[in-house]
N, C-alpha and C positions, 0 to 999 in steps of 0.2 A: 449578414447572414444573420438569422434566427436559429441558435443552436441550442437543443436540450440535453442537458445531461442527465441521465437517470442510474442511481447508484444508490445502493446500501450504506454507505457511510458517506459524510461530507465533514471536515474539520471547520470549524471548532465544534460540531454539534455531537457526532459520534464516530468515536475511533477506534479501531482495533490492529490498525496496521497501517500499509504506506498508500492504501487504496483510497482511506479519506483524504489524505494531502496531498495525492496525485489530483482527484478529483477538484479540490477546491483550489487548487494553484490554476489548473488548468480554465476554469472557469473564470476564476476572478481574471487572468490574462486575457483571455478573449473577450470579456467585457470591456477592459481595458483598451483592447484594439478598436473598439469601435461595434462590436457585434451585440445585437440583444440576446442575452444569453439565461438560460432558466435551468435550475436543477430540482430535481423530484427526488423525495427522500421520504421512506417511512417513517411514520410519527412514534417513534420511539420515547420512552420517558426522560431521556437525556436530552431529547430536540424539545420536548415541550417543556421542560425547567430552564432550558438554556435562555439566560439574559436576550439575545439576539432574537428570540422567537418571540418575546414580549411584544403586544401590538400587533399580531398578527390577525388578519383578516380572514374568516370563512368563505372562500369564493364560490363553492360550488357544492352541492350533496349530490352525490353519483350512486347511481345502482349499478354493482357489477356481478354480471350470471357466473356462478362457481358451479357447474356440473347441473342440478336440477333446482338450485337454489339460487333468488338473487337477495344480493347481500350489501347493505347501505355503506358509505362512509362520508365523511367530510373532507374537502379538500380546501386547506388552509395556504396562505400566503403572506409573504414578508418580503420588503425590500432591503436587499443586502449592500448593496450599492448602485451606483446610476448603472443601467443596462444590466442587471444583476438581481433576478428575481428567485426566491426559493420558494417551490411549490411542497407540502407535505399532505401525505395521506393518513389522515386518522380514523383510523378502525381499530377501537382500544383494546378488543378482544384479541388482534392478533399483534400488535404492537406495543401495548403499551407494558414493557417490561424493559428491566435493566440491562440486560445484556440481550444483545442484537440477534443472535444465533442460536445460544444454549446455555446450558450451566454446567460449570466444569470442563470435562470432555466430553459431554453428552448433548448433542443436537436436540433442539425441540422437536415434538414428534410432529407437529404440526406444520413443519417448513416449507414442504410442498404447496400448501395452500396458503400459507402467509406469504410467498413469493410470487404463485401465481395470479393470487390477490393485488399484489403490488405491481405487477406487470399489465395485468388486464386496466387497473387502475390509471395508470400511466398514459396508455392509450386514451381512455375517457377523457383524462384532462386535455389532451393534444386536441381532443375532435369538441368537447363541450365549452372550452376556452378560447378556441377557434386562435390558437397558437399561431398555426401555418408555417409550420418549423420548414427549413430549410435541411438540416441535420437532426436526428434524432442519436445521442450517442450513448451506447450502452456499454456498463462495465461491468465485468464478470458474470457469474451463471446466477447471481440473484436478479439481474435482466435480461437474462439469456432468451425468455421467451418474445420480448417486445416484438422485433423485426416480424416475426411472423403473424403476432396477434393483431398488430400493426396493420399488415398488408390484408389482413384478414377482415378487418373492419372496414378498409377503405374500400372493398368491393360489396361488404354487405351495405354501406350507407352510401356507395357511388361519390366519395370525395376523396380529395387526396389530403392527407394528415401530415406528411412529410416527404421531400423529395428523395433524401438519402439517409441510409442507416449505418453506423458503424458500431462492431463489437469490437471491446478492447479487452484482452486476455488480461489480467495483472497476475495471475498465477493458476498455470494448467492443474495443478495439481487439486482444484476445488472446482466440482463439474456439475452439483446441482443434481445426483443422480438419485432418483426416488423410483418407488415400486411402479408397476405398469399401471396399476388400478387410479394412481394418484392423475392420468392423462384426461380421464374424464372430466377435471377441471378445467380444462382450459379451453373446453367445448371445440376444439377443433374436429374437423371431419377425421374417421377412422385412418383413411391412407396417408395421415400426416405421422402416425403412429409406423413406421418403416425402417428402415437401414437409412434411405436416403431422407429420412424426415428427422424426428426426436427420439427413436427408438435406439436404446444403447443395451446389446447384449440383453434383451428381454426386459428393460428399464427403461426410464423416461430420463433423459439427459438435458435439462435446461442450457447448461451452458453449450453442447452438440446443436440446439437448434440455432443459437446466436449464430455459430459459426458456419452454418449452411446457409442461413437466410438472412442474413447481413449484407449488404453492400458491399463493404470492405472491413477488414480485420486488422486490428493494430494489437501489436505486446507492447512491451515496456522498453525493451532493449533491442539493438540489433543482432547481439549473438543470442539471446534468447529466441529472436525470430527462427534463427537457423536451428537451434536446441530442440523446440517442439515438434520439429518435423520426423524428430529420430524415434526410436523405441524407447530409448533411455529417459527421455524429457518428456514425450508425448503424451505419458500416461494415459494411454489407449485410444488417444485421437488422433496419433501421429498421421493416420491414412486421411482422416477428414482436413487435416490441416494443410497435408499435402496436395490433394486434388484443389485447394483453394489458395495454391503459393502465388498465384498470378493476382491476387487480391490480398496478399499480407505483407502489411509494414512492421517493422521495429523502430519506434519512435522512442528515443531516449527519453524518461523524466525527467523534470528540472526539480529544482527547489525554491521554494517560496523565502525569497532573501529578505522579506518584512518579518518574518517568523523566525528563521533561520538564519540569523546574521549575527556574528557577536559584536558588533559594533553599533547596533541598535537592541539586542536583545534584553527584553526586561526581566526575565527570569532566572538571569544571572546575576551575581554580586558585583562584577565590573566587566563594563566594556571593552575591547581592545579591537585594535587593528594589525595589517601587516605591518605598518610603521610604528607601532608601539604595542609591546605584547606584554607589559607590565602587567594585563588585567587578567591576563589568562594563570599569571601567579597566584592572584587573590583568589582564582575559581578554583584552582587546585588546591588552595587552603581549606576554604569553604568543604570542598568534595571530600577531605580527608577529615574533617571535624565531624559533618554529616554522615560518615561511615564509621564514626570512633576510633579512627587509626590516629597515631600519633603525629600531632601537628609539624614537629622537625623530620620528618622522614623526606629524604632526599631522590630517592631513585625511583624507576618508573612505574606508574599508574596503569593498569591495562583496563578499559571500560567495554561494557556489552550491554546494548539494549535491544531486547528482541523478544518475540513470541519464544516461550520455550517447548520448542519441538524439535525433531529430529531434523527437518529442513535447514535449522538454524547452526546445524554442525555439533549439538550438545554433547553429541558422543564424543568428537575429536576433542572438546574441551577438556571432558572429565579423564580422557586417557592420558593428557598431559597435565595432569592437575598435581604431579611430583615438582612439575615446573614452578608451580604458584607456591609450593610449597616448600621448597627447600631451597629458591632462591630469594633473595631480599626483594623483593616486586609484591606491589597490592593489586588485588584484583576486584573491581566492582562490577556486578551482575542486575539489572534492571528488567524486568520481565515476570511473565506467568504464562501457564501451560501446563504441558503434561505433567501429572501429578508424580510420575517417575524420576523426571528431572528435577522438578521444584524437590523433592525428597531427597534427593542425591545431591544436588547445589546449597540446601541448608544443611543437610548432614558435616558436608565440607567447610560450609561458613561457620557452623556453631564448633567444630574442632581446631578452628584456626581464625579466629576471631580478630586477631590482628593483622591480619595477612586480606582476608577475603570477605566480604560484605556483599548480601542478598537481600535483594528488596522484590517481593513480588505482588507490589501494587501498579496498577494504572497511573502513573505518576509523570505527568508533561514536563512541571519546572525540573523533577529531576533529570529526567533525561537529557536536558538542556544542561544541566549542570555536569553530568558526567561527559557530554560531549566537549564541554570547554575545559574542564578540568583534569582530564585524563590526559597521558602520553600516548599511549596507544590505543586504537579500537579496533575488537575483535570482531571480525566477521566471517568465521569460516563455515560459510551455508555450502550445504549438498549441492543445493540448486539456488539461484537468488535470478527471477526474473527480469527485474531493475536493481532494488535497494535502493533505498533513499540515505542511509546512515551513513555510508562511506563517504557519500557527497557532503553530508553536513558536518563529519570530521575534517575533511580537507578543508571546510569553509571555515573551522573552528581551530585550525591549526593541530589536528589530534592526527597521527599518521595511522592511516588503517593498515591492518593486518587481513587480506583478504583471498578467498579462493577465486580461483579462475575459471569462474563460471556465469553465465549471464550477464547482467550489466556490470557487474563487478569486473568482470574481464574488459568491459568498456569502458572502465570510469577511474580504473586504478593502475599506474604503470609501476612496474619493479624498480626499486632503485639502484638492485644489481645490473638486472637487465638492460637497464637504461639511465645509467650514471647520470646523464645530461638533465632526462626530463623525466626521472622518475619520481613516484609522489609516494610511494606506499611498497609493503611487502606482501607478495602475490605468490599463495601455497596453493598448494593440490590438496584435494579433499581426503585426505588420509592424516591418520595423526602424525606419524613421521614427519611428514612436511611441514605440519604445525608447528612440531616441537622446534623444528628448524628454524623456523620463521621467527617463534618467541625467542631461541639465543640472537637471531641476527637483532631483533628488535633491543634486547638487552646491551650488544655491542653498542649498536647505535647510540643508545641514550648516553654511552661515555664517551661520544664522541660531540660534544655541544657544539661546534663549528657547523659540520655534517647535519646535525638535528636540525639545528635553527634555518639552514639551507633549505631542506625537504619543507620544513613547516611553511616557510614563506612561499614555497614554490606551490603547496597545495594551497592555500590562503586564496592565492592570486588566480585560481582557475576560475573560469565563469559558466556555473551549473545552473544558471538560473532560469527562470521556467521562459524569459521571453524568446529565446532559440525554439526549445521545445513547443510551445505553445504555435509558433511561428509554420512550424512542420505539420502539425495539425490543422491550423488553418489553411496551408496549401492544400491539402489531402481533400477537405471539406470543398474548395473551390474546385476542386476536379472531379468531385463527385456530381457537384449540383452543375 
């Protein structure tokens, strides 16, 4: 098949979260299966500066109609692997920025124009590059308009650009909602701006457009596929999602075991396997050193890598701060996000520098070191569509402490509820339950035999993208 992935992030070019890893791994896996795969990405500064983009050639110059304006952009391509091509939409006015979506906690004021333009450019690439796609797979709100713009272009030009479209919800909380005045940028007829179209409480929702007009909808775990049909997790779109339940699938993400694998990981100081865990001790020592902790410390290390937002359970962690202060434990947090969480955690780390370390940078090697050097990994998410870090943790012999939501519920089995098959500590979304989970971790760390048994069990689980990509392949074949 000819498969096109349209996304606003793609590892290793640009990454703010799991979306980049998911799209990259899926595209790479499908190409390895023998399909012709293309990915389309905005030309952010990080993309243009990336070594893998060197040598890219300009394939097309296209004109995009934006309301009453015609805007130009260049389309560049680079071969990433056999049967895998990256197309980059370069309009520097929109994309030549260090941050993809905004600065600090504020989105760019022109995000509607930036991503309407991107979606229209995607359709023009499909048409002018003569890709003749079997499937166009759109990821999150940033590409939500593609399914409807694609069909409109097909009617206008009298040709088929793609047999089927898929819309994947990586996080239903982000919906691309913009003022009604921005609808004119789409150049769609006014009758698309209704409850049955892109209108959402008097505004325009790009995610809703994708949910209504794509042939199939997927999300990134079976549990989350059920959750988003409810008011608690649907974020206002549960009615739209329920109406399309027959076209909705929950397909669990995988992890890229060429990147996230302690046996071959080049970002950690020592490699290790389930048959030889000695390298994990080396990684632990390097983590202690990099955080400025005492290298002779023998107690449990708790790691956390995430965006610092309410979704990730930072309020629950802060509610349990006395646990980390009063017990002989270490806590390492890597992430950036909401200023209030950065301030609260920085204040905590400043008061207790021998116990708590915080880094608010985007540091990929450090994220690997935390996974490899920690004993336990904290994921107390309030909601979590899939989550990748709990799978990374299991792969790296780091026991996850995770809430019973979304993909966490699908991938982490509680060691008390299922002693013979458990891989982690499962808690509920409240501070008391997390506190109890932390105490369970403390007790488990004192039982070396049991701890090693659970570590090895997790490391031997298969979360590679092979199974996940096969599920998408079957979905595509069904559509075609």
